[in-house]
C-alpha positions as a LaTeX table, in Angstrom:
\begin{tabular}{lrrr}
\hline
Residue & $x$ (\AA) & $y$ (\AA) & $z$ (\AA) \\
\hline
Met1 & $-0.04$ & $-0.20$ & $-0.11$ \\
Leu2 & 1.88 & 3.35 & $-1.34$ \\
Tyr3 & $-1.30$ & 5.70 & 0.59 \\
Arg4 & $-4.52$ & 5.59 & 2.31 \\
Pro5 & $-7.30$ & 6.75 & $-0.17$ \\
Glu6 & $-9.38$ & 7.80 & 3.01 \\
Ala7 & $-6.82$ & 10.39 & 4.00 \\
Phe8 & $-7.40$ & 11.59 & 0.21 \\
Glu9 & $-10.95$ & 13.82 & $-1.36$ \\
Gln10 & $-12.59$ & 12.70 & $-5.01$ \\
Leu11 & $-10.97$ & 15.28 & $-7.26$ \\
Thr12 & $-13.06$ & 18.79 & $-8.12$ \\
Asp13 & $-15.08$ & 18.58 & $-11.42$ \\
Glu14 & $-15.22$ & 22.56 & $-12.02$ \\
Pro15 & $-12.71$ & 22.63 & $-15.03$ \\
Trp16 & $-10.03$ & 25.62 & $-15.15$ \\
Asn17 & $-11.32$ & 29.06 & $-15.88$ \\
Glu18 & $-8.22$ & 31.70 & $-15.21$ \\
Gln19 & $-10.82$ & 34.52 & $-14.22$ \\
Arg20 & $-12.18$ & 32.65 & $-12.16$ \\
Val21 & $-9.39$ & 31.63 & $-10.61$ \\
Arg22 & $-7.47$ & 35.49 & $-10.82$ \\
Ala23 & $-10.91$ & 36.82 & $-9.38$ \\
Ala24 & $-10.61$ & 33.81 & $-7.22$ \\
Ile25 & $-7.51$ & 35.20 & $-5.70$ \\
Arg26 & $-8.68$ & 38.79 & $-5.32$ \\
Arg27 & $-10.51$ & 37.92 & $-3.00$ \\
Ile28 & $-8.91$ & 36.04 & $-1.15$ \\
Ile29 & $-6.82$ & 38.81 & $-0.67$ \\
Ala30 & $-10.02$ & 40.98 & 0.80 \\
Asp31 & $-10.18$ & 38.40 & 3.07 \\
Val32 & $-6.80$ & 38.24 & 4.05 \\
Asp33 & $-6.75$ & 42.20 & 4.83 \\
Ala34 & $-10.49$ & 42.27 & 6.49 \\
Ala35 & $-8.79$ & 40.07 & 9.32 \\
Tyr36 & $-5.61$ & 41.38 & 9.13 \\
Asp37 & $-5.14$ & 43.72 & 12.48 \\
Val38 & $-2.52$ & 46.33 & 13.46 \\
Asp39 & $-1.55$ & 45.00 & 16.25 \\
Gly40 & $-3.15$ & 41.03 & 16.36 \\
Leu41 & $-1.64$ & 40.47 & 12.68 \\
Trp42 & $-4.12$ & 37.93 & 11.74 \\
Pro43 & $-6.01$ & 35.22 & 13.75 \\
Ala44 & $-4.36$ & 31.45 & 14.00 \\
Asp45 & $-6.61$ & 28.18 & 13.84 \\
Asp46 & $-5.65$ & 25.77 & 16.90 \\
Trp47 & $-3.97$ & 23.69 & 14.28 \\
Asp48 & $-1.11$ & 26.64 & 14.21 \\
Gly49 & $-1.46$ & 27.99 & 17.40 \\
Trp50 & $-0.75$ & 24.32 & 19.37 \\
Gln51 & 1.30 & 25.78 & 22.41 \\
Ala52 & 2.38 & 28.98 & 21.19 \\
Thr53 & 2.58 & 32.09 & 21.29 \\
Leu54 & 0.01 & 34.00 & 20.49 \\
Pro55 & $-0.54$ & 36.05 & 17.42 \\
Leu56 & 2.17 & 33.44 & 15.11 \\
Lys57 & 4.71 & 35.99 & 13.74 \\
Asn58 & 7.94 & 33.50 & 12.10 \\
Leu59 & 7.17 & 32.80 & 8.22 \\
Tyr60 & 6.06 & 28.72 & 8.27 \\
Val61 & 2.92 & 29.84 & 9.35 \\
Gly62 & 2.49 & 32.75 & 10.79 \\
Ala63 & 2.59 & 36.73 & 9.92 \\
Ala64 & 5.71 & 36.92 & 7.89 \\
Gly65 & 4.75 & 34.34 & 5.58 \\
Val66 & 1.18 & 36.12 & 5.46 \\
Ile67 & 3.13 & 39.23 & 4.21 \\
Trp68 & 5.48 & 37.86 & 1.90 \\
Ala69 & 3.01 & 36.00 & 0.00 \\
Leu70 & 0.91 & 39.26 & $-0.27$ \\
Asp71 & 4.35 & 40.61 & $-1.46$ \\
Ala72 & 4.74 & 38.48 & $-4.01$ \\
Leu73 & 1.02 & 38.63 & $-5.14$ \\
Arg74 & 1.37 & 41.87 & $-5.48$ \\
Arg75 & 4.86 & 41.66 & $-7.23$ \\
Arg76 & 3.47 & 39.16 & $-9.23$ \\
Gly77 & 0.08 & 41.60 & $-10.79$ \\
His78 & $-2.15$ & 39.45 & $-9.25$ \\
Ala79 & $-3.79$ & 41.05 & $-6.99$ \\
Glu80 & $-3.03$ & 44.09 & $-4.92$ \\
Thr81 & $-3.16$ & 44.65 & $-0.27$ \\
Gln82 & $-4.34$ & 47.34 & 1.41 \\
Ile83 & $-2.20$ & 46.96 & 3.98 \\
Asp84 & 1.05 & 48.77 & 4.17 \\
Leu85 & 3.99 & 45.59 & 3.89 \\
Ala86 & 6.90 & 47.45 & 5.09 \\
Ala87 & 4.96 & 48.54 & 8.29 \\
Ala88 & 3.24 & 45.71 & 9.34 \\
Ala89 & 6.52 & 43.32 & 8.45 \\
Val90 & 8.77 & 45.33 & 10.98 \\
Arg91 & 5.91 & 45.66 & 13.35 \\
Thr92 & 5.65 & 41.49 & 13.35 \\
Leu93 & 9.70 & 41.76 & 13.31 \\
Ala94 & 8.83 & 43.56 & 16.61 \\
Ala95 & 6.24 & 41.35 & 18.52 \\
Phe96 & 8.84 & 38.14 & 17.98 \\
Arg97 & 11.07 & 39.91 & 19.50 \\
Asp98 & 9.06 & 40.38 & 22.66 \\
Ala99 & 7.57 & 36.90 & 23.04 \\
Pro100 & 8.72 & 34.44 & 19.98 \\
Asp101 & 6.67 & 31.71 & 18.25 \\
Phe102 & 8.33 & 28.98 & 19.54 \\
Ile103 & 6.34 & 25.63 & 20.49 \\
Ala104 & 6.71 & 25.50 & 23.67 \\
Ala105 & 6.57 & 21.64 & 23.84 \\
Phe106 & 9.09 & 20.92 & 21.21 \\
Glu107 & 12.74 & 21.09 & 22.60 \\
Leu108 & 14.39 & 23.89 & 20.72 \\
Pro109 & 17.71 & 22.96 & 18.09 \\
Pro110 & 21.00 & 25.64 & 19.05 \\
Ser111 & 20.24 & 29.29 & 17.74 \\
Pro112 & 16.29 & 28.66 & 17.47 \\
Glu113 & 15.53 & 32.77 & 16.28 \\
Ala114 & 18.72 & 31.93 & 14.02 \\
Ala115 & 15.90 & 29.41 & 11.72 \\
Leu116 & 14.26 & 30.92 & 8.34 \\
Leu117 & 10.59 & 29.17 & 8.24 \\
Thr118 & 10.37 & 29.28 & 12.34 \\
Gly119 & 12.54 & 32.04 & 13.65 \\
Glu120 & 13.37 & 35.75 & 13.12 \\
Thr121 & 15.46 & 35.10 & 9.91 \\
Gly122 & 12.49 & 34.54 & 7.95 \\
Ile123 & 11.25 & 37.14 & 9.34 \\
Leu124 & 14.16 & 39.79 & 9.47 \\
Leu125 & 14.57 & 38.72 & 5.28 \\
Val126 & 10.74 & 39.83 & 5.02 \\
Ala127 & 11.76 & 42.89 & 6.31 \\
Trp128 & 14.10 & 43.58 & 4.64 \\
Arg129 & 12.39 & 43.03 & 1.30 \\
Leu130 & 9.83 & 45.51 & 1.93 \\
Ala131 & 11.79 & 47.86 & 4.53 \\
Arg132 & 15.54 & 48.73 & 2.94 \\
Ala133 & 16.20 & 49.35 & 6.61 \\
Asp134 & 20.50 & 48.70 & 8.06 \\
Asp135 & 19.54 & 47.87 & 10.71 \\
Leu136 & 17.42 & 44.63 & 9.78 \\
Glu137 & 19.93 & 43.52 & 7.17 \\
Gly138 & 22.77 & 44.08 & 9.43 \\
Asp139 & 20.26 & 41.46 & 11.79 \\
Leu140 & 20.26 & 39.16 & 8.98 \\
Leu141 & 23.61 & 39.15 & 8.57 \\
Thr142 & 24.09 & 37.94 & 12.28 \\
Arg143 & 21.90 & 35.83 & 12.21 \\
Val144 & 22.92 & 34.00 & 9.67 \\
Arg145 & 26.64 & 33.66 & 10.69 \\
Glu146 & 24.86 & 32.41 & 13.86 \\
Asn147 & 23.10 & 29.82 & 11.86 \\
Leu148 & 26.61 & 28.23 & 10.92 \\
Ala149 & 26.90 & 26.57 & 14.55 \\
Asn150 & 23.19 & 24.33 & 14.26 \\
Asp151 & 23.62 & 20.31 & 13.59 \\
Ala152 & 19.42 & 21.29 & 13.47 \\
Gly153 & 20.69 & 19.62 & 9.12 \\
Asp154 & 17.23 & 20.85 & 7.61 \\
Leu155 & 15.22 & 23.99 & 5.74 \\
Met156 & 12.91 & 24.93 & 9.28 \\
Trp157 & 15.66 & 25.71 & 10.85 \\
Gly158 & 19.07 & 24.70 & 9.90 \\
Ile159 & 21.97 & 25.87 & 7.76 \\
Pro160 & 20.24 & 24.92 & 3.95 \\
Gly161 & 17.01 & 28.23 & 5.82 \\
Thr162 & 19.70 & 30.96 & 6.12 \\
Leu163 & 22.09 & 29.56 & 3.17 \\
Leu164 & 18.31 & 30.55 & 1.00 \\
Ala165 & 18.15 & 33.90 & 2.98 \\
Ala166 & 22.08 & 34.46 & 2.29 \\
Arg167 & 21.78 & 33.22 & $-1.16$ \\
Ala168 & 18.89 & 35.27 & $-2.02$ \\
Met169 & 20.43 & 38.51 & 0.10 \\
Ala170 & 23.25 & 38.04 & $-2.85$ \\
Glu171 & 21.01 & 37.93 & $-5.55$ \\
Trp172 & 19.46 & 41.17 & $-4.37$ \\
Thr173 & 22.16 & 43.79 & $-2.68$ \\
Gly174 & 25.26 & 42.46 & $-4.80$ \\
Glu175 & 27.77 & 42.83 & $-1.89$ \\
Gln176 & 30.13 & 40.85 & $-1.40$ \\
Arg177 & 29.50 & 40.54 & 2.44 \\
Trp178 & 26.63 & 38.38 & 1.16 \\
Arg179 & 28.55 & 36.12 & $-2.02$ \\
Asp180 & 30.39 & 35.11 & 1.49 \\
Ala181 & 27.80 & 34.51 & 3.40 \\
Cys182 & 26.75 & 32.42 & 0.80 \\
Arg183 & 30.29 & 30.74 & 0.58 \\
Asp184 & 30.65 & 29.45 & 4.56 \\
Ser185 & 26.90 & 28.84 & 4.85 \\
Thr186 & 27.67 & 26.05 & 0.96 \\
Glu187 & 31.04 & 24.42 & 3.22 \\
Ala188 & 29.45 & 24.40 & 6.11 \\
Leu189 & 26.77 & 22.37 & 4.73 \\
Trp190 & 28.67 & 20.28 & 2.12 \\
Gln191 & 30.55 & 19.68 & 5.19 \\
Glu192 & 27.88 & 17.87 & 7.43 \\
Arg193 & 27.11 & 15.05 & 4.37 \\
Asp194 & 27.96 & 11.91 & 5.67 \\
Pro195 & 29.90 & 9.81 & 3.40 \\
Asn196 & 26.25 & 7.55 & 2.64 \\
Gly197 & 24.92 & 10.98 & 0.75 \\
Phe198 & 22.56 & 11.83 & 3.54 \\
Trp199 & 22.95 & 14.43 & 6.69 \\
Ser200 & 21.05 & 14.34 & 10.23 \\
Gln201 & 18.85 & 15.83 & 11.28 \\
His202 & 19.02 & 17.23 & 15.09 \\
Leu203 & 15.42 & 18.04 & 16.42 \\
Tyr204 & 13.69 & 17.87 & 19.69 \\
Gly205 & 15.37 & 15.88 & 21.34 \\
Ser206 & 15.91 & 13.13 & 18.58 \\
Ala207 & 18.47 & 12.35 & 14.95 \\
Tyr208 & 17.57 & 10.56 & 11.88 \\
Arg209 & 17.91 & 11.16 & 8.46 \\
Gly210 & 14.98 & 12.34 & 6.34 \\
Leu211 & 14.91 & 12.21 & 3.50 \\
Gly212 & 11.86 & 14.94 & 2.25 \\
Pro213 & 12.55 & 18.91 & 1.44 \\
Ala214 & 11.44 & 20.25 & 5.49 \\
His215 & 13.92 & 18.12 & 7.49 \\
Gly216 & 15.68 & 16.06 & 5.09 \\
Val217 & 18.34 & 15.29 & 1.58 \\
Ala218 & 16.34 & 16.09 & $-0.93$ \\
Gly219 & 15.40 & 19.74 & 0.11 \\
Asn220 & 18.78 & 20.15 & 1.96 \\
Val221 & 20.63 & 19.39 & $-2.04$ \\
Leu222 & 17.64 & 21.51 & $-3.75$ \\
Thr223 & 19.41 & 24.61 & $-1.59$ \\
Leu224 & 23.28 & 23.62 & $-2.45$ \\
Leu225 & 22.49 & 23.02 & $-6.42$ \\
Asp226 & 23.08 & 27.03 & $-7.71$ \\
Ala227 & 25.67 & 27.59 & $-4.64$ \\
Ile228 & 28.22 & 25.00 & $-5.65$ \\
Asp229 & 31.20 & 24.76 & $-9.13$ \\
Glu230 & 29.78 & 22.23 & $-11.79$ \\
Lys231 & 32.07 & 19.31 & $-10.65$ \\
Arg232 & 30.63 & 19.08 & $-7.10$ \\
Arg233 & 27.27 & 19.76 & $-8.65$ \\
Thr234 & 27.58 & 16.41 & $-11.13$ \\
Arg235 & 28.32 & 14.39 & $-7.70$ \\
Leu236 & 25.84 & 15.46 & $-5.52$ \\
Thr237 & 23.23 & 14.69 & $-8.43$ \\
Asn238 & 23.96 & 11.56 & $-9.13$ \\
Glu239 & 24.64 & 10.21 & $-5.48$ \\
Thr240 & 21.58 & 11.36 & $-4.32$ \\
Ala241 & 19.61 & 10.24 & $-7.50$ \\
Ala242 & 20.76 & 6.99 & $-6.52$ \\
Leu243 & 19.92 & 6.89 & $-2.54$ \\
Leu244 & 16.41 & 8.11 & $-3.85$ \\
Ala245 & 15.92 & 5.49 & $-5.99$ \\
Arg246 & 17.56 & 3.23 & $-3.67$ \\
Glu247 & 14.27 & 3.85 & $-0.91$ \\
Ala248 & 11.76 & 4.31 & $-3.44$ \\
Val249 & 8.82 & 2.16 & $-2.90$ \\
Val250 & 7.62 & 1.74 & $-5.91$ \\
Gln251 & 4.41 & $-0.59$ & $-7.41$ \\
Gly252 & 2.36 & $-1.03$ & $-10.40$ \\
Gly253 & 4.01 & 2.24 & $-11.87$ \\
Leu254 & 3.30 & 4.10 & $-8.97$ \\
Ala255 & 6.49 & 5.36 & $-5.45$ \\
Asn256 & 6.23 & 6.60 & $-2.99$ \\
Trp257 & 9.25 & 7.46 & 0.28 \\
Pro258 & 9.07 & 6.95 & 3.63 \\
Thr259 & 10.03 & 10.46 & 5.98 \\
His260 & 13.27 & 9.21 & 7.21 \\
Ala261 & 16.05 & 6.59 & 5.44 \\
Gly262 & 15.24 & 3.14 & 6.67 \\
Asp263 & 11.77 & 3.43 & 7.70 \\
Asp264 & 8.90 & 1.49 & 6.92 \\
Leu265 & 6.04 & 4.39 & 4.69 \\
Val266 & 3.66 & 3.30 & 6.90 \\
Ala267 & 4.15 & 6.00 & 10.49 \\
Glu268 & 3.71 & 5.54 & 13.99 \\
Asp269 & 0.73 & 6.53 & 13.38 \\
Gly270 & $-0.78$ & 3.99 & 10.98 \\
Glu271 & $-0.43$ & 7.29 & 8.12 \\
Ile272 & 1.33 & 6.69 & 5.13 \\
Arg273 & 2.11 & 10.45 & 3.53 \\
Val274 & 1.75 & 11.80 & 0.39 \\
Gln275 & 2.86 & 15.18 & 0.64 \\
Trp276 & 5.22 & 17.91 & 0.00 \\
Cys277 & 7.00 & 17.80 & 3.55 \\
Ser278 & 7.08 & 13.99 & 3.09 \\
Gly279 & 6.18 & 11.64 & 1.16 \\
Ala280 & 6.45 & 11.16 & $-3.14$ \\
Pro281 & 5.60 & 14.87 & $-4.21$ \\
Gly282 & 8.30 & 16.40 & $-2.22$ \\
Ile283 & 10.92 & 14.60 & $-3.20$ \\
Val284 & 9.58 & 14.81 & $-7.24$ \\
Val285 & 9.58 & 19.04 & $-6.58$ \\
Cys286 & 13.28 & 18.46 & $-5.13$ \\
Ala287 & 13.99 & 16.61 & $-7.32$ \\
Ala288 & 12.67 & 17.39 & $-10.75$ \\
Ser289 & 15.89 & 18.57 & $-12.42$ \\
Tyr290 & 17.82 & 15.08 & $-12.04$ \\
Leu291 & 16.00 & 11.76 & $-10.42$ \\
Glu292 & 15.45 & 10.07 & $-13.09$ \\
Glu293 & 12.04 & 10.78 & $-15.05$ \\
Glu294 & 10.30 & 7.36 & $-14.79$ \\
Leu295 & 10.45 & 6.83 & $-10.80$ \\
Leu296 & 9.37 & 11.14 & $-10.76$ \\
Thr297 & 6.72 & 10.68 & $-12.95$ \\
Ala298 & 5.69 & 7.92 & $-10.96$ \\
Gly299 & 5.57 & 9.71 & $-7.55$ \\
Ala300 & 3.63 & 12.21 & $-9.22$ \\
Glu301 & 1.40 & 9.17 & $-10.85$ \\
Leu302 & 0.79 & 8.70 & $-7.33$ \\
Ala303 & $-0.05$ & 12.32 & $-6.15$ \\
Trp304 & $-2.44$ & 12.37 & $-8.98$ \\
Thr305 & $-3.81$ & 8.82 & $-8.95$ \\
Ala306 & $-4.72$ & 9.94 & $-4.44$ \\
Gly307 & $-6.21$ & 12.76 & $-5.47$ \\
Pro308 & $-6.47$ & 15.77 & $-3.18$ \\
Pro309 & $-5.57$ & 15.31 & $-0.04$ \\
Gly310 & $-8.71$ & 15.14 & 2.87 \\
Val311 & $-10.29$ & 18.70 & 4.68 \\
Glu312 & $-7.49$ & 17.70 & 7.62 \\
Lys313 & $-4.34$ & 18.45 & 5.58 \\
Gly314 & $-6.27$ & 21.18 & 3.72 \\
Ser315 & $-4.97$ & 22.95 & 0.84 \\
Gly316 & $-1.52$ & 24.77 & 1.09 \\
Ile317 & 1.49 & 23.42 & 0.34 \\
Cys318 & 3.11 & 21.60 & 3.49 \\
His319 & 0.37 & 19.41 & 3.39 \\
Gly320 & $-2.37$ & 20.37 & 0.75 \\
Thr321 & $-3.20$ & 20.33 & $-2.11$ \\
Ala322 & $-1.27$ & 23.17 & $-3.26$ \\
Gly323 & 1.93 & 21.09 & $-3.05$ \\
Asn324 & 1.14 & 17.63 & $-4.07$ \\
Gly325 & $-0.37$ & 20.18 & $-6.84$ \\
Tyr326 & 3.89 & 21.60 & $-7.09$ \\
Ala327 & 5.25 & 18.30 & $-7.80$ \\
Phe328 & 3.74 & 18.50 & $-11.34$ \\
Leu329 & 4.45 & 21.75 & $-12.00$ \\
Lys330 & 7.72 & 20.50 & $-11.58$ \\
Leu331 & 7.18 & 17.65 & $-13.74$ \\
Phe332 & 5.95 & 19.50 & $-16.39$ \\
Ala333 & 8.73 & 21.80 & $-16.05$ \\
Arg334 & 10.88 & 18.77 & $-16.32$ \\
Ser335 & 9.06 & 17.03 & $-19.31$ \\
Gly336 & 7.28 & 19.35 & $-21.20$ \\
Asp337 & 4.49 & 16.88 & $-21.02$ \\
Glu338 & 0.87 & 19.84 & $-21.01$ \\
Arg339 & $-1.01$ & 17.05 & $-18.91$ \\
Trp340 & 0.87 & 17.50 & $-16.14$ \\
Leu341 & 0.00 & 21.58 & $-16.03$ \\
Glu342 & $-3.99$ & 20.73 & $-17.08$ \\
Arg343 & $-3.45$ & 18.75 & $-13.90$ \\
Ala344 & $-1.61$ & 21.19 & $-11.94$ \\
Arg345 & $-4.86$ & 23.19 & $-12.87$ \\
Arg346 & $-7.33$ & 20.99 & $-11.85$ \\
Phe347 & $-5.85$ & 20.62 & $-7.81$ \\
Ala348 & $-5.23$ & 24.12 & $-8.19$ \\
Val349 & $-9.25$ & 25.10 & $-8.69$ \\
His350 & $-9.69$ & 22.22 & $-5.46$ \\
Ala351 & $-7.50$ & 23.72 & $-3.73$ \\
Leu352 & $-9.31$ & 27.49 & $-4.61$ \\
Glu353 & $-12.65$ & 25.34 & $-3.83$ \\
Gln354 & $-10.74$ & 24.21 & $-0.22$ \\
Val355 & $-10.64$ & 27.52 & 1.38 \\
Glu356 & $-13.82$ & 28.58 & $-0.23$ \\
Arg357 & $-15.28$ & 26.11 & 2.45 \\
Arg358 & $-13.62$ & 27.75 & 5.32 \\
Val359 & $-15.61$ & 29.84 & 7.26 \\
Thr360 & $-12.58$ & 31.88 & 8.99 \\
Ala361 & $-9.70$ & 34.13 & 6.81 \\
Ala362 & $-6.88$ & 32.77 & 9.46 \\
Thr363 & $-3.20$ & 32.68 & 7.62 \\
Arg364 & $-4.57$ & 31.74 & 4.51 \\
Ser365 & $-3.05$ & 33.58 & 1.15 \\
Gly366 & $-0.73$ & 29.52 & 0.92 \\
Pro367 & $-4.55$ & 28.74 & $-1.58$ \\
Ala368 & $-4.49$ & 32.21 & $-3.68$ \\
Ile369 & $-1.45$ & 32.54 & $-3.87$ \\
Ser370 & $-0.87$ & 28.80 & $-5.48$ \\
Ala371 & $-3.40$ & 28.98 & $-7.34$ \\
Ser372 & $-2.36$ & 32.60 & $-8.51$ \\
Ser373 & 1.11 & 30.31 & $-9.64$ \\
Phe374 & $-0.78$ & 28.40 & $-12.18$ \\
Leu375 & $-1.43$ & 31.37 & $-14.29$ \\
Pro376 & 0.12 & 31.90 & $-17.51$ \\
Pro377 & 3.76 & 32.12 & $-17.87$ \\
Thr378 & 4.20 & 31.06 & $-14.35$ \\
Val379 & 5.70 & 27.22 & $-14.08$ \\
Ser380 & 6.73 & 26.65 & $-10.94$ \\
Thr381 & 6.36 & 28.04 & $-7.52$ \\
Gly382 & 8.78 & 29.72 & $-5.38$ \\
Ala383 & 9.23 & 30.19 & $-1.79$ \\
Ala384 & 6.90 & 32.16 & $-0.99$ \\
His385 & 3.91 & 29.73 & $-0.49$ \\
Ile386 & 2.24 & 29.31 & 2.89 \\
Pro387 & 0.79 & 26.36 & 4.52 \\
Ser388 & $-2.21$ & 27.42 & 5.34 \\
Ser389 & $-4.34$ & 26.87 & 8.97 \\
Arg390 & $-6.83$ & 23.83 & 9.61 \\
Pro391 & $-8.41$ & 23.04 & 12.67 \\
Gly392 & $-8.66$ & 20.35 & 14.59 \\
Thr393 & $-8.39$ & 19.15 & 18.08 \\
Asn394 & $-5.78$ & 19.08 & 20.03 \\
Glu395 & $-4.35$ & 16.08 & 20.19 \\
Gln396 & $-4.83$ & 15.30 & 16.83 \\
Leu397 & $-2.71$ & 17.75 & 16.96 \\
Arg398 & $-0.34$ & 15.87 & 19.20 \\
Arg399 & $-0.12$ & 13.50 & 17.28 \\
Arg400 & $-0.12$ & 14.68 & 13.54 \\
Arg401 & 0.76 & 18.09 & 12.70 \\
Cys402 & 3.76 & 18.21 & 10.79 \\
Arg403 & 6.71 & 19.55 & 12.81 \\
Ala404 & 5.41 & 16.31 & 15.83 \\
Arg405 & 8.50 & 15.14 & 18.20 \\
Val406 & 10.69 & 13.19 & 16.41 \\
Arg407 & 11.76 & 9.74 & 17.01 \\
Val408 & 15.08 & 7.90 & 16.12 \\
Pro409 & 14.04 & 5.83 & 13.45 \\
Val410 & 14.29 & 1.51 & 13.96 \\
Pro411 & 15.48 & $-0.29$ & 11.36 \\
Arg412 & 12.67 & $-2.18$ & 10.09 \\
Arg413 & 12.86 & $-4.86$ & 6.76 \\
Arg414 & 11.06 & $-3.23$ & 4.17 \\
Thr415 & 11.46 & $-3.49$ & 0.20 \\
Arg416 & 12.98 & $-1.02$ & $-1.16$ \\
Gly417 & 13.66 & 0.32 & $-5.30$ \\
Arg418 & 10.92 & $-2.44$ & $-7.20$ \\
Ala419 & 7.74 & $-3.29$ & $-4.55$ \\
Ala420 & 5.79 & $-1.49$ & $-1.61$ \\
Pro421 & 4.91 & $-3.51$ & 1.64 \\
Asp422 & 1.67 & $-5.43$ & 1.73 \\
Ala423 & $-1.45$ & $-3.92$ & 2.40 \\
Ser424 & $-2.24$ & $-5.69$ & 6.08 \\
Ala425 & 0.70 & $-2.82$ & 6.90 \\
Ala426 & $-1.27$ & $-0.29$ & 7.52 \\
Thr427 & $-3.01$ & $-2.30$ & 9.86 \\
\hline
\end{tabular}
């Protein structure tokens, strides 16, 4: 069994209509504008705000992410917010410094404030992009260099995230100090790679070797590809392609990947994940430029066969419909096959319908910008996607949220590369 059918819902019959999509994006942005409060920023759903200090400020599920998305939509010409984004970003930074929104139940890695997605670095990046203040740039550089000692080994908390920030600043400013920061972060990340081609993630009191974008090899490799020379890039892509092929679980022309190297597809909570942060969609998104095309296609076909994630996962990038649709866009860019663009657009329409079913406006710019990415001439999405929040009980949140406490994986028998485990493994 490569996925649990009951975790997904039937794909919408509504066809792609560019004008309908553009109008829906404008409505969502108006909704986000209306939900904004100068002091309270945006409300958070229980899922995202679980054991965190409100309002949420971070780039992953907080105000910085909403502001980044609103700015990206504005720059792309899809919608115009009425919010003063530069002022909102500066207020968000001040609010984070006054009360960081880390989850209280989790053991944090070293220098958590330096994290891109969950710390101050992402907020500083957004604030500088909009306000262009010298003190913001200096503080951001300090955070990037501070993170060189972080052994989290992942995009959310570790060096890969701050390398992305440094690369963005080097591009935007052209300054040597940012090129130096890119070089130092690149070398530090390269040195953490083990002889088998993995990075070890040290998070929440555990250690493991992850495979996916947020906490694993696929995301780390993607951050390095444009930062290293051709010789190392060729070596890295060849070795990672072989590693991902060994870890793949394949059945009937479909493929999926476990969250951690050497693990079963069925996690301890009984879930089989098919989403951006864990499973085939995220592998396809990150490895689209170098993974063997037959295996890449098998991963994307799994996301299409499964259908859009259900209401608990929602419409966003991290573990929702937009993230799975992103895989189709990447395969379209790789293959040129229009079928994948059509499938991406179907998922975009479905994501919009999921948003329209919702009754709150909390932190939900992600689906809007996700849909905007399917509009011509765009064929790939950027870092501006923000996962939308989802409702749930505290017990559901504790067990199922993306950032749940990880464990040290215990090796178990599993079939690699060619065949899936028997369906009884999920029971």
